[in-house]
C-alpha positions as CSV (number, residue, x, y, z in Angstrom):
1,M,-22.3,-67.0,-9.4
2,H,-24.5,-64.1,-10.5
3,K,-24.9,-63.0,-6.8
4,T,-21.1,-62.9,-6.4
5,L,-20.7,-60.8,-9.6
6,L,-23.4,-58.4,-8.5
7,F,-21.8,-58.0,-5.1
8,L,-18.4,-57.2,-6.6
9,L,-20.0,-54.7,-9.0
10,L,-21.8,-52.9,-6.1
11,L,-18.5,-52.9,-4.2
12,M,-16.6,-51.3,-7.1
13,L,-19.4,-48.7,-7.6
14,A,-19.2,-47.8,-3.9
15,N,-15.5,-47.3,-4.0
16,L,-15.7,-45.2,-7.1
17,S,-18.4,-43.1,-5.4
18,A,-16.2,-42.7,-2.3
19,Q,-13.2,-41.6,-4.4
20,D,-15.3,-39.0,-6.1
21,R,-16.3,-37.3,-2.9
22,T,-14.4,-34.2,-1.7
23,V,-13.8,-33.2,1.9
24,D,-14.2,-29.5,2.6
25,P,-10.9,-28.1,3.9
26,T,-10.8,-26.9,7.5
27,W,-8.6,-23.9,6.6
28,L,-7.4,-22.3,3.4
29,H,-4.1,-20.6,2.4
30,R,-3.4,-18.1,-0.3
31,F,-0.2,-16.2,-1.2
32,V,-1.7,-12.9,-2.4
33,P,1.1,-11.7,-4.8
34,R,0.6,-14.9,-6.9
35,L,-3.2,-14.6,-7.2
36,S,-4.9,-13.6,-10.5
37,E,-7.5,-11.0,-11.2
38,A,-11.1,-12.0,-11.5
39,K,-14.3,-10.2,-12.5
40,A,-16.3,-8.6,-9.6
41,D,-19.3,-6.3,-9.3
42,L,-17.0,-3.3,-8.8
43,S,-14.6,-4.2,-11.7
44,S,-13.9,-1.7,-14.5
45,P,-11.2,-1.3,-17.2
46,T,-9.2,0.7,-14.5
47,C,-10.4,-1.2,-11.4
48,H,-9.0,-4.7,-10.8
49,Y,-10.2,-7.1,-8.2
50,K,-8.0,-10.0,-7.0
51,P,-10.1,-12.5,-5.0
52,I,-8.4,-14.0,-1.9
53,F,-11.3,-15.8,-0.3
54,G,-15.0,-16.0,-1.0
55,A,-16.6,-14.9,-4.3
56,G,-14.1,-15.6,-7.2
57,D,-12.1,-18.2,-5.3
58,A,-12.4,-21.8,-6.1
59,D,-13.3,-22.8,-2.5
60,N,-15.9,-20.1,-1.9
61,R,-18.7,-22.6,-1.1
62,I,-17.2,-23.5,2.3
63,L,-17.5,-19.9,3.6
64,R,-20.7,-19.1,5.5
65,S,-20.6,-15.5,6.7
66,V,-17.8,-14.2,4.4
67,S,-19.1,-13.0,1.1
68,H,-15.8,-12.0,-0.3
69,F,-12.3,-10.9,0.8
70,G,-9.9,-9.5,-1.7
71,E,-7.7,-6.8,-3.0
72,V,-8.8,-3.9,-5.3
73,T,-6.2,-2.1,-7.4
74,L,-7.2,1.2,-9.1
75,E,-5.0,2.5,-11.8
76,S,-4.0,6.2,-11.8
77,Q,-7.1,8.3,-12.6
78,G,-9.1,5.1,-12.4
79,N,-12.5,4.4,-10.9
80,C,-14.5,1.3,-9.8
81,Q,-18.1,0.6,-10.6
82,S,-20.5,1.8,-7.8
83,V,-22.1,-1.1,-5.9
84,L,-24.9,-1.5,-3.4
85,H,-25.4,-4.5,-1.2
86,D,-28.8,-4.8,0.5
87,H,-27.8,-7.3,3.2
88,E,-24.0,-7.2,3.3
89,E,-21.6,-5.1,5.4
90,E,-18.1,-4.2,4.3
91,I,-14.8,-3.0,5.6
92,Y,-12.4,-1.2,3.4
93,F,-8.6,-0.9,4.4
94,V,-6.3,1.2,2.3
95,L,-3.1,-0.7,1.7
96,E,-1.3,1.8,-0.5
97,G,-2.0,5.2,-2.2
98,T,-4.7,7.8,-2.0
99,G,-8.2,8.0,-3.4
100,V,-11.8,9.0,-2.8
101,L,-14.7,7.0,-1.4
102,Q,-18.1,8.0,-2.6
103,Y,-20.7,6.8,0.0
104,G,-24.3,7.8,-0.9
105,D,-24.1,11.7,-0.9
106,E,-20.9,11.7,1.1
107,T,-17.3,12.1,-0.3
108,H,-14.3,11.0,1.8
109,L,-10.6,11.2,1.0
110,L,-8.7,8.0,1.7
111,R,-5.0,7.6,2.4
112,A,-2.7,4.7,3.3
113,N,-3.8,2.9,6.4
114,D,-7.3,4.4,6.5
115,F,-10.1,2.0,7.2
116,T,-13.9,2.4,7.2
117,Y,-17.0,0.4,7.7
118,L,-19.8,0.5,5.0
119,T,-23.2,-0.3,6.1
120,P,-25.6,-2.3,3.9
121,G,-28.1,-0.4,1.6
122,V,-25.9,2.5,0.6
123,K,-24.4,2.8,-2.9
124,H,-20.6,3.4,-2.8
125,G,-17.6,3.4,-5.0
126,L,-13.9,4.3,-5.3
127,T,-11.9,6.7,-7.5
128,N,-8.2,7.4,-7.8
129,S,-7.2,10.9,-9.1
130,S,-3.6,10.5,-8.1
131,A,-0.6,9.5,-10.2
132,R,0.0,6.3,-8.3
133,P,-2.0,3.1,-7.9
134,L,-4.5,2.7,-5.1
135,R,-4.7,-0.6,-3.3
136,V,-7.6,-1.4,-1.0
137,L,-8.4,-4.6,1.0
138,V,-12.2,-5.1,0.6
139,M,-14.0,-7.4,3.0
140,A,-17.7,-8.2,2.8
141,F,-20.0,-10.2,5.1
142,K,-23.5,-11.6,4.7
143,I,-26.1,-10.4,7.2
144,P,-28.9,-12.9,7.8
145,P,-32.3,-11.8,6.4
146,R,-33.9,-12.1,9.8
147,V,-31.6,-9.3,11.1
148,A,-33.3,-5.9,11.1
149,L,-31.1,-3.2,9.6
150,N,-30.8,0.4,11.0
151,A,-32.7,3.0,8.9
152,P,-31.4,5.5,8.0
153,P,-27.8,4.2,7.9
154,P,-25.3,6.3,10.0
155,P,-22.7,8.5,8.3
156,V,-19.6,6.7,7.3
157,K,-16.6,7.0,9.6
158,V,-13.0,7.0,8.3
159,V,-10.2,6.3,10.7
160,N,-6.5,6.0,10.2
161,L,-4.4,3.2,11.8
162,D,-2.0,5.7,13.3
163,D,-4.9,7.2,15.4
164,V,-5.7,3.9,17.1
165,K,-3.9,3.2,20.3
166,E,-2.0,-0.1,20.7
167,E,-2.9,-2.1,23.8
168,P,-2.8,-5.6,25.3
169,V,-6.0,-7.6,25.3
170,Q,-7.0,-9.4,28.5
171,G,-6.5,-13.2,28.3
172,H,-3.8,-12.9,25.5
173,P,0.0,-12.8,25.9
174,T,1.5,-9.4,26.4
175,S,4.0,-10.2,23.7
176,V,1.4,-9.2,21.2
177,L,-0.3,-5.8,21.2
178,Y,-3.6,-5.0,19.5
179,K,-5.2,-2.2,17.6
180,L,-9.0,-2.7,17.8
181,L,-10.3,-1.3,14.6
182,A,-13.9,-2.3,14.1
183,G,-16.6,-4.4,16.0
184,P,-20.3,-4.9,16.8
185,R,-22.9,-2.1,17.2
186,N,-23.3,-2.8,20.9
187,G,-19.6,-2.6,21.5
188,K,-17.6,0.3,22.9
189,R,-13.9,-0.8,22.6
190,D,-13.2,-0.5,18.9
191,A,-12.5,2.6,16.8
192,I,-15.7,1.9,14.8
193,D,-18.5,0.0,16.5
194,S,-21.1,-0.4,13.8
195,A,-21.2,-4.0,12.6
196,Y,-23.9,-6.7,12.5
197,V,-21.9,-9.8,11.7
198,I,-18.3,-8.7,12.1
199,T,-17.2,-9.4,15.7
200,S,-13.7,-8.0,15.4
201,F,-11.4,-6.4,12.9
202,F,-8.0,-5.8,14.4
203,L,-4.2,-5.5,13.8
204,M,-1.7,-7.6,15.8
205,D,1.8,-6.3,16.6
206,F,4.1,-9.1,17.6
207,A,7.3,-8.6,19.6
208,P,10.3,-10.9,18.9
209,G,9.2,-14.3,20.0
210,G,5.6,-13.1,20.5
211,T,2.7,-15.5,20.3
212,N,-1.0,-15.4,19.7
213,F,-1.7,-18.7,21.5
214,P,-3.4,-21.4,19.4
215,H,-7.2,-21.3,20.0
216,H,-10.5,-21.7,18.1
217,H,-13.9,-20.0,17.8
218,E,-16.9,-22.3,17.8
219,T,-19.3,-20.0,16.0
220,A,-17.0,-17.7,14.0
221,E,-14.9,-17.6,10.8
222,E,-11.5,-15.8,10.9
223,I,-9.1,-14.6,8.3
224,Y,-5.5,-13.6,8.9
225,L,-3.3,-11.5,6.5
226,V,0.4,-11.2,7.3
227,V,1.3,-7.6,6.5
228,D,4.9,-7.8,7.3
229,G,7.4,-10.1,9.1
230,E,7.5,-13.9,9.1
231,G,6.9,-16.7,11.6
232,E,4.8,-19.8,11.9
233,M,1.1,-19.8,11.4
234,V,-1.0,-22.4,13.3
235,A,-3.7,-23.9,11.2
236,G,-5.7,-26.9,12.2
237,S,-4.8,-30.0,14.3
238,G,-4.7,-29.6,18.1
239,I,-6.7,-32.8,19.0
240,D,-3.6,-34.7,19.9
241,G,-2.0,-31.7,21.4
242,L,0.2,-31.0,18.4
243,E,-0.4,-27.9,16.3
244,G,-0.2,-27.7,12.6
245,R,2.5,-25.1,12.0
246,F,3.3,-23.6,8.7
247,P,5.9,-21.0,7.6
248,A,4.3,-17.6,7.1
249,K,5.5,-14.4,5.5
250,A,4.2,-11.1,4.2
251,G,1.4,-11.7,1.7
252,D,0.3,-15.0,3.2
253,A,-3.5,-15.1,3.9
254,Y,-5.3,-17.8,5.9
255,Y,-9.0,-18.6,6.3
256,F,-10.1,-20.6,9.3
257,R,-13.5,-22.4,9.5
258,P,-15.4,-22.5,12.9
259,N,-13.6,-24.7,15.4
260,C,-10.4,-24.7,13.5
261,T,-7.2,-24.1,15.6
262,V,-5.6,-20.8,14.8
263,G,-2.5,-19.0,16.2
264,F,0.8,-17.5,15.3
265,Y,4.4,-17.7,16.5
266,N,6.7,-14.8,15.6
267,Q,10.5,-15.4,15.1
268,D,12.4,-15.3,18.4
269,K,15.4,-13.2,17.4
270,P,16.3,-9.5,18.0
271,G,14.3,-7.0,15.9
272,A,11.9,-9.7,14.5
273,K,8.6,-7.8,14.3
274,A,5.5,-9.0,12.6
275,H,2.1,-7.5,11.9
276,I,-1.1,-9.4,11.0
277,L,-4.5,-7.9,10.0
278,A,-7.3,-10.2,11.2
279,V,-11.1,-10.1,10.9
280,R,-13.6,-12.4,12.6
281,S,-17.3,-12.8,11.8
282,K,-20.0,-14.8,13.4
283,I,-21.9,-17.5,11.7
284,P,-25.6,-18.4,12.4
285,L,-26.2,-21.4,14.6
286,S,-28.2,-24.2,13.1
287,N,-31.4,-23.1,14.9
288,E,-30.8,-19.5,13.6
289,E,-30.6,-20.4,9.9
290,D,-33.2,-18.8,7.7
């Protein structure tokens, strides 16, 4: 009798333990306009940070190379706290407005659709002396400690989206054209080739019915932000030949873990354009972990 009760008790405890376990999601979805502000190292009374993925987000622990991915809004005449990251690289993309980037001893004017790569080890900050808000997409990525950094860091380069040519990419459908914005230090195809961990930062321009065929990356994390248009985002599944498709519109952001199926189908009707900003970063393999 006692053995039976003990067995039942252990079985109940095991079931309770299993119910308490959480499974890390394969992908994450956020609708940016509905997100709330959170405190960040650059926050000030006039500089507001809205976390999308990474630091400040509830599921930040599943991200490996992405430190934070979010939206900064500076009020008119506002400024952010200056920050310095020893082993993180960043990309800034100006969504709206004009402002000034202070990068070490350098000062650079910023306008809508400007983007720049910020190397680790340089103090930097944003100010807005205009009468309108400044909105900037801020992306940061962890560089493994074993990676040696360039010294001294190169001067910052600011490029505008309009100055980057649009082109097809080999192996991808011609119904989507790419602007290759930033990539690795040993690359030569992107507007800015300076990164350690970021393998590609790019803009996709989808024709009506255009498709970025579902695919996956075994050793990389990827984030998609729908800038305009609407269609169907592919996130997950694929094992049984069926994609997980979800309605997507401007303001939708998706994070994809390594090996997660990712893709996009634009609407197939006249004049249906869509643009997606995407960034991909490599994760260390198990034998490369520090």
